Phi, psi and omega in degrees: 000336182301319181296317179293326179296328178291317183279334183227062187297328183276351183247016184305316181294317178296321179296314179300315181297311182292322179299323182281342185243351186227109184293327178295313179296321178301320180291321177300315179296318179297320177297317178301314181295321180295315179293320179298324179293336179279343184287122179288175183301323183268084182291345181275355178300124183298341177291347182263009188299321179296318179297316179295319177299319179294319178296320178295320177297316178294322178297319178296319178298318180296316179300315180296315180298315180297319182292330181268349181234017184288149178285144178296147180300141178283138181200000000 
């Protein structure tokens, strides 16, 4: 979850909630974390372009999922 918290700091609660209740979203997050763990320190290395493209795609999926499944604001 630490990796996702860095990329989505304002959505940490929504991510935790959705991961525990939605298996598809949980798998998307697990895939993102697995690929992020493979990224070496030098993310600018051109040999990592496929990995970076995959991470960006998963990041977009997570953003889309969060926007369509976000909890209403408490008030």
